[in-house]
N, C-alpha and C positions, 0 to 999 in steps of 0.2 A: 341477402348474402351476409353471412356472419364472418366477422374478422377473427383470425386466430389470436388467442390470448396466451401469453407466456407467463410463467411464474417469475417473481422477482429474483429468487436464487438462480434460475436458469439464465436470466438476462445478465446478472452479475458475472456468471461463469463465462458467458460469451464475451462480455467486455474484457474480462481477464485474459481470455485466449487471444483477443485482438490487441492486447498490450495496453489496456486502460486500467487505471486504478480508481476504484469507487471512492470518492471523497465524502459525499454526503448522501443521505437517504432521508427524504422528507415526505410525509403523508398528509394529504389535503382532503377536503370535501367530506367531512364527517356527517353523515345523514342521521336525522333523528327518527325516521320511519314512523312518526307519530301523526302524520296527516297535517291538517290545517292548524297552524300555531301562529300566534302573533309574532311579528319579526323580532321584537325585543326579547321575548322568551326563547325564540329559536336560536338567537345568538348565544345566549347563556348556556343552553342545552348543548349546542355544538361544541362550545369551549369545554364543557364538562366532559363530553365524550372524547375530545382530543386529549385531555389530560389523563383520563382514566385508561382509555385504550387507544394509544396513538396509532397503532398499526391497523386499525380498523377503518381507516380512511379509504375512500374509493379511488383515489388518485395517488400514485407514487411518483415522486420526482427524484430521479438519480442524477447526481452530479459526478462526472468522471473526468479524469485527466489523462491524456496520453503520455505514457512513459517514454522517455527518449533515451535510447541506448546508443553509445558510440559504435561505429562500424569497426574501428580498429582499437585494439586495447592500448591503453596509455601505459608506457613503460616508465619506471622511475629513472631519473637522470643522475642518480647518485652512483658514483663509481668508487669502489672500495680499493684502496691501495694495499697490495700485499707486500709485506716486508720479508725479505729472505734473510733468515738467521740460521746459518749452518750449525750443526751440533758441535763440531770441532772447529775452533777458530784457526789454530795454527798447529802444524805438526812439528814437534821439537824432539830432536834426538838427545838433547841434554837431559830431559826428564827420564828418558828410557835408560840412559847410561848409568844413572845413579843406583839403580837396583842391582 
C-alpha cells in the first residue's frame, strides 16, 4: 500500500492556511546513487552534493510556528483633548459704533 506524497509547496500552503508560519526548511539524506563506496569517501561525496544541490535531499524538515492572533482588537488608550476656540471671542457694540 503506497502512502500519498505531497509536494513541499503544498504542505507550506496548508500550514499557512492553518495559521502556521514556516521558519526553516532543511534538506537531509543526500544520496550518492553510486553503489558500494567506502564510508570515508561516501561522507565527502554526500557533503559535496549537499553543498552543490541542497534541495536534492530525500528528506525535508520543515520548522513551523503557530501564529497567535488576539481575539479582540487592542484599542489605544490615548485620549485626545479637544479645545474649543470660538471664532468670535466677544461681541462688542463699541467697535460697531465707530463706523
